[in-house]
C-alpha positions in Angstrom: -0.7 -3.3 6.3 -3.0 -6.4 5.6 -4.3 -6.4 2.1 -6.9 -9.1 0.9 -7.1 -9.5 -2.9 -10.5 -10.8 -4.0 -10.6 -12.8 -7.4 -12.9 -15.4 -8.8 -10.1 -17.9 -9.7 -6.7 -18.6 -8.1 -4.7 -19.4 -11.3 -7.1 -19.6 -14.3 -7.2 -16.5 -16.6 -5.1 -13.3 -17.0 -6.9 -11.5 -14.1 -5.9 -14.5 -11.7 -2.3 -14.4 -13.1 -2.2 -10.6 -12.5 -3.7 -10.9 -8.9 -1.2 -13.6 -8.0 1.8 -11.5 -9.2 0.5 -8.4 -7.3 0.2 -10.4 -4.1 3.8 -11.7 -4.5 5.0 -8.3 -5.3 3.2 -6.8 -2.0 4.6 -9.4 0.1 8.1 -8.9 -1.3 7.7 -5.1 -0.6 6.6 -5.2 3.1 2.8 -5.7 2.8 0.9 -8.6 4.1 -1.2 -9.6 1.2 -3.6 -12.6 0.8 -6.0 -13.7 -1.9 -9.6 -14.9 -1.6 -10.9 -17.0 -4.4 -13.8 -19.1 -5.3 -11.7 -21.7 -7.3 -8.8 -22.6 -5.2 -6.5 -24.8 -7.2 -3.3 -25.0 -4.9 -2.5 -25.6 -1.2 -1.0 -22.2 -0.8 -1.4 -20.7 2.5 -1.6 -17.2 0.9 -4.7 -18.0 -0.9 -8.1 -18.7 0.9 -10.9 -20.4 -0.8 -14.5 -19.5 0.2 -15.7 -23.0 0.6 -19.1 -24.5 0.0 -18.4 -26.0 -3.6 -22.0 -27.0 -4.3 -23.3 -23.5 -3.4 -20.5 -21.6 -5.3 -21.4 -23.9 -8.4 -25.1 -22.9 -7.9 -24.5 -19.3 -7.7 -22.5 -19.7 -11.0 -25.2 -21.8 -12.6 -28.1 -19.5 -11.5 -26.6 -16.5 -13.0 -25.9 -18.3 -16.2 -29.4 -19.5 -16.4 -30.9 -16.1 -15.8 -28.7 -14.7 -18.6 -29.6 -17.6 -20.8 -33.2 -16.8 -20.4 -32.6 -13.1 -21.3 -30.8 -14.2 -24.3 -33.9 -16.2 -25.5 -32.0 -19.5 -24.9 -29.2 -18.7 -27.2 -25.6 -19.4 -26.1 -24.3 -16.4 -28.2 -22.9 -13.8 -25.6 -23.6 -16.2 -22.7 -20.1 -15.6 -21.3 -19.7 -12.0 -22.5 -22.0 -10.4 -19.9 -22.3 -10.6 -16.2 -25.3 -9.4 -14.1 -23.9 -10.4 -10.6 -27.3 -11.5 -9.2 -25.6 -14.3 -7.2 -22.5 -14.7 -5.1 -21.0 -15.3 -1.6 -20.9 -12.8 1.3 -17.2 -12.7 2.2 -17.7 -10.0 4.9 -18.0 -12.6 7.7 -14.6 -14.4 7.0 -11.6 -14.2 9.1 -9.5 -12.9 6.2 -12.0 -10.1 5.5 -12.1 -9.0 9.2 -8.3 -9.0 9.4 -7.8 -7.0 6.3 -7.0 -3.4 6.5 -7.6 -2.9 2.6 -10.1 -4.9 0.5 -8.8 -5.2 -3.0 -11.4 -6.2 -5.6 -10.0 -7.9 -8.7 -12.1 -9.9 -11.3 -15.0 -10.9 -9.2 -17.6 -12.2 -11.7 -19.3 -15.4 -12.7 -20.9 -16.1 -9.4 -18.1 -15.0 -7.2 -19.6 -11.7 -5.9 -23.1 -10.4 -6.4 -24.0 -6.7 -6.4 -25.5 -7.3 -3.0 -22.3 -8.7 -1.7 -20.3 -5.9 -3.1 -22.7 -3.4 -1.3 -22.0 -5.1 2.0 -18.3 -4.9 1.3 -18.5 -1.2 0.6 -20.8 -0.6 3.6 -18.3 -2.4 6.0 -16.2 0.6 6.3 -13.0 -0.9 5.0 -11.2 1.0 2.3 -11.7 -0.6 -1.2 -9.4 -0.6 -4.2 -10.9 -2.2 -7.4 -8.5 -3.2 -10.2 -10.2 -3.0 -13.6 -9.2 -5.9 -15.7 -11.9 -5.0 -18.3 -14.8 -2.5 -18.5 -17.5 -4.3 -16.2 -17.3 -2.1 -13.2 -17.9 0.9 -15.5 -20.7 -0.6 -17.6 -23.8 -2.4 -16.9 -23.3 -6.0 -17.9 -20.7 -6.1 -20.6 -16.8 -6.7 -20.1 -15.9 -5.0 -23.5 -18.5 -2.6 -25.1 -17.1 -3.3 -28.6 -17.7 0.5 -29.7 -20.8 1.0 -27.7 -20.7 4.4 -25.8 -23.8 4.1 -24.0 -22.0 3.8 -20.7 -20.6 7.3 -21.3 -24.1 8.9 -21.3 -26.8 8.6 -18.7 -26.5 4.9 -18.6 -26.5 1.6 -20.5 -29.6 0.7 -22.4 -30.5 -1.0 -25.7 -27.8 -3.3 -25.1 -26.1 -4.9 -28.3 -25.6 -8.2 -26.4 -29.3 -8.6 -25.8 -31.8 -10.0 -28.4 -32.9 -7.3 -30.7 -30.4 -4.9 -29.0 -32.7 -4.7 -26.0 -34.6 -1.5 -25.2 -34.5 1.8 -23.3 -35.5 -0.2 -20.1 -33.8 -3.6 -20.7 -31.6 -5.8 -18.3 -28.7 -3.6 -19.0 -30.5 -0.4 -17.9 -31.8 -2.0 -14.8 -28.4 -3.4 -13.7 -26.7 -0.1 -14.4 -29.3 1.7 -12.2 -28.6 -0.7 -9.4 -24.8 -0.4 -9.8 -25.3 3.5 -9.9 -27.1 3.3 -6.5 -24.5 1.3 -5.0 -21.3 3.0 -6.5 -22.7 6.6 -6.0 -22.4 7.3 -2.4 -19.6 5.0 -1.5 -15.9 5.4 -1.6 -13.8 3.2 -4.2 -10.5 4.0 -5.8 -10.3 2.2 -9.3 -7.2 1.1 -10.7 -7.0 0.5 -14.5 -4.2 -1.8 -15.6 -3.5 0.6 -18.7 -3.7 4.3 -19.4 -6.0 3.4 -22.3 -8.6 1.8 -20.1 -8.4 4.5 -17.4 -9.1 7.2 -20.0 -12.0 5.0 -21.5 -13.8 4.5 -18.2 -13.3 7.9 -16.6 -16.3 9.1 -18.7 -18.6 6.7 -17.4 -21.6 7.7 -15.3 -20.7 5.1 -12.8 -17.3 6.7 -12.3 -18.5 10.2 -11.6 -16.7 11.7 -8.6 -14.6 8.6 -8.4 -10.7 8.4 -8.6 -9.3 6.2 -11.4 -5.7 5.7 -11.5 -3.4 3.7 -14.0 -1.1 1.1 -12.5 0.3 -1.7 -14.8 0.3 -5.4 -13.8 3.6 -6.7 -12.4 5.8 -9.5 -13.5 8.5 -11.4 -11.8 11.6 -11.3 -14.2 13.4 -13.8 -12.2 11.2 -16.2 -13.7 10.4 -14.7 -17.1 13.7 -14.0 -18.8 15.5 -14.9 -22.0 16.8 -18.5 -22.2 18.5 -20.6 -24.8 16.1 -21.1 -27.7 17.3 -24.4 -29.1 17.0 -26.0 -25.6 13.4 -24.6 -25.2 12.6 -26.0 -28.6 14.1 -29.4 -27.8 12.1 -29.7 -24.6 8.9 -28.8 -26.6 9.7 -31.1 -29.6 9.5 -28.0 -31.9 11.8 -27.7 -35.0 15.2 -26.1 -34.6 15.6 -25.0 -38.3 12.4 -22.8 -38.7 11.3 -19.2 -37.5 8.6 -19.7 -35.1 5.6 -17.4 -34.8 3.8 -17.7 -31.6 0.1 -17.0 -30.9 -1.2 -17.4 -27.4 -4.8 -17.3 -26.0 -6.6 -19.0 -23.1 -9.3 -20.0 -25.7 -7.9 -19.5 -29.3 -11.4 -19.6 -30.8 -12.3 -16.3 -28.9 -13.2 -13.8 -31.7 -11.9 -10.9 -29.6 -8.3 -12.4 -29.7 -8.2 -12.1 -33.4 -7.4 -15.5 -34.7 -9.3 -14.7 -37.9 -6.7 -11.9 -38.5 -3.9 -14.2 -37.7 -5.0 -16.5 -40.4 -5.2 -13.8 -43.0 -1.8 -12.2 -42.0 0.0 -15.7 -42.2 -1.6 -16.1 -45.7 -0.3 -12.7 -46.7 3.1 -13.5 -45.3 3.2 -16.5 -47.5 2.3 -14.4 -50.6 4.9 -11.8 -49.9 7.6 -14.2 -48.9 6.9 -17.6 -50.4 9.9 -19.2 -48.7 8.1 -18.8 -45.4 6.1 -21.9 -46.3 9.3 -23.9 -45.8 11.2 -21.9 -43.1 8.4 -20.4 -40.8 6.0 -22.1 -38.7 3.2 -21.1 -36.1 3.0 -22.3 -32.5 -0.3 -21.9 -30.9 -0.8 -22.0 -27.2 -4.1 -22.4 -25.7 -7.4 -24.4 -25.7 -8.5 -25.6 -29.2 -5.2 -25.0 -30.7 -5.4 -28.1 -32.7 -8.4 -26.9 -34.7 -6.1 -24.7 -36.7 -3.8 -27.5 -38.1 -4.1 -27.3 -41.8 -6.0 -24.0 -42.0 -2.9 -21.9 -42.4 -0.3 -21.9 -45.3 2.6 -22.5 -42.7 3.1 -25.6 -40.5 1.3 -25.4 -37.3 2.3 -26.7 -33.9 -0.6 -26.8 -31.4 0.6 -26.8 -27.7 -2.9 -26.8 -26.2 -3.7 -25.4 -22.8 -0.8 -25.4 -20.5 -1.0 -24.5 -16.6 2.7 -25.1 -15.7 4.7 -21.9 -15.7 8.0 -23.5 -16.6 6.6 -24.9 -19.8 4.9 -21.6 -20.6 8.2 -19.9 -20.3 9.9 -22.4 -22.7 7.0 -21.7 -25.2 7.9 -17.9 -25.1 11.8 -18.6 -25.4 11.3 -21.0 -28.3 9.6 -18.3 -30.3 11.2 -15.8 -32.6 8.1 -13.4 -32.6 4.9 -13.1 -30.6 1.8 -12.0 -32.4 -1.2 -10.5 -30.6 -4.1 -9.7 -33.0 -6.5 -8.9 -30.2 -9.3 -6.6 -31.3 -9.9 -5.2 -27.8 -7.4 -5.8 -24.8 -6.4 -4.1 -21.7 -2.7 -4.8 -20.8 -2.1 -8.4 -22.0 0.0 -10.3 -19.6 1.0 -12.4 -22.7 2.8 -9.4 -24.3 4.7 -8.7 -21.0 5.7 -12.2 -20.7 7.0 -12.5 -24.3 8.9 -9.3 -23.9 10.4 -10.4 -20.7 11.8 -13.4 -22.4 13.3 -11.1 -25.0 10.8 -12.0 -27.7 9.7 -9.0 -30.0 5.9 -8.5 -30.2 3.6 -7.5 -33.1 -0.1 -6.4 -32.2 -2.7 -4.2 -33.4 -2.9 -0.4 -32.4 -5.8 -0.9 -29.8 -6.3 -1.0 -26.1 -3.2 -1.0 -23.9 -1.1 -2.8 -26.6 0.7 0.5 -27.9 1.7 1.4 -24.5 3.5 -1.9 -24.1 5.0 -2.2 -27.6 7.2 0.7 -28.8 6.8 0.6 -32.6 9.9 -0.5 -34.4 11.9 -0.2 -31.1 11.0 -3.5 -29.4 8.2 -4.8 -31.7 5.8 -3.6 -34.3 2.3 -2.0 -33.9 0.2 -2.6 -36.8 -2.8 -0.5 -38.0 -6.0 -1.7 -36.4 -7.7 -4.6 -38.0 -5.2 -4.5 -40.9 -4.0 -8.1 -41.5 -1.7 -6.9 -44.3 0.1 -4.7 -41.9 0.1 -7.5 -39.2 1.9 -9.6 -41.8 4.4 -6.8 -42.5 5.2 -6.5 -38.8 6.0 -10.2 -38.7 8.0 -10.0 -41.8 9.9 -6.9 -40.6 10.8 -8.6 -37.3 11.9 -11.9 -38.7 13.6 -10.7 -41.7 14.7 -7.1 -41.6 15.0 -5.6 -38.1 18.0 -5.6 -35.9 16.7 -8.7 -34.0 19.1 -8.6 -31.2 18.4 -4.9 -30.5 14.6 -5.5 -30.5 15.2 -8.3 -27.9 17.4 -6.2 -25.7 14.9 -3.3 -25.8 12.0 -5.6 -24.9 13.7 -7.0 -21.8 14.7 -3.3 -20.8 11.0 -2.2 -21.3 9.6 -4.8 -18.9 12.5 -4.3 -16.4 11.8 -0.7 -16.1 7.9 -0.5 -16.5 6.6 -3.7 -15.0 9.0 -4.8 -12.1 7.6 -6.1 -8.9 8.9 -3.2 -6.9 7.8 -0.3 -9.1 4.2 -1.6 -9.2 4.1 -2.6 -5.6 5.2 1.0 -4.6 2.4 2.5 -6.7 -0.2 0.2 -5.1 1.0 1.0 -1.6 0.5 4.5 -2.3 -3.0 4.0 -3.4 -3.8 1.8 -0.3 -2.5 4.6 1.9 -4.8 7.1 0.2 -7.7 4.9 0.8 -6.8 4.4 4.4 -6.4 8.1 4.9 -9.6 8.8 3.3 -11.4 6.4 5.6 -9.7 8.0 8.8 -10.9 11.4 7.6 -14.4 10.0 7.1 -14.2 8.7 10.7 
């Protein structure tokens, strides 16, 4: 079986990481899998770029310009919505022609247009689409932030548009176009978390469609517990402090919850004053240096890191990983931290409580409750059986997110898609 995984980026972003890991898992389990990307960053033979750099840049810029105009020339929400009005037709490529199954991953920001997706669906090839967020089930947004319009007769009066749009706004028009394309064509959707699967099943765009839940895989040969002192020495981090880790590709992203992280650290310092001397915060991601001096604890900004070995060192250097995201699917960061034996603390939202078993391998805090987030940090660092938490975290990852278990589930879905195609023929 030949599978082509289509994703905007080869390495940047959580979806790219997940797509790469899935490709590796499939190849290790008897499937010939390749990726096709807009942003090719390595010379890997299993990853094909779509070429035409200037044209791809134009697709990206044209879509952003159209959105910018609809936002009345405001940058607010500029990268929180996608309208897929520009992209590349991949159906003529050798990789597409050779594929038995086309697996769409995250294909936004000028990678595929709605017209391009329609051509893929009309090609007759079985299509599986992994949902890394809500976009395939909504009109234009990746996360609806409490809006339920997508569950009714279709998106409209969008909160991301000036004045919250109207009954016949841009969101409504994109919704109607998606509805026409999705309705009569066979797609199997795969959500990375049970939470996202349950949320999108009620979407009008998913009517009559199969939605299953399969988690992202991780290679535990790479992500595994290692000596903390050695990891800290390589990163020039203190050996004599408890280290709290926060990770985000862009640490200033409101959805990732840094505001709650700040409040939780303040609360931790209040209930445990000695934390000011013996506890520090490590921040991995872009703009991390902006938080130096803003917390009552020492801050060690790592910045953005692309090398996997260094990222693994960062996890192994930490005593606890905190994820205060306000809305998240199945965060790779939680999986990575747990694979390294690091207990995690996160809010009870999205797929997080599926990953963290409360007080067994981490702590699930009440949603948007910074005090409870602080209590989770304190409990992990000062009260819990830390060695037990660490062992349980590693066990959870090895049994739930291993390459083999995830690959087998996807192979079953691919076979279903192929069988449906043969039935139609």
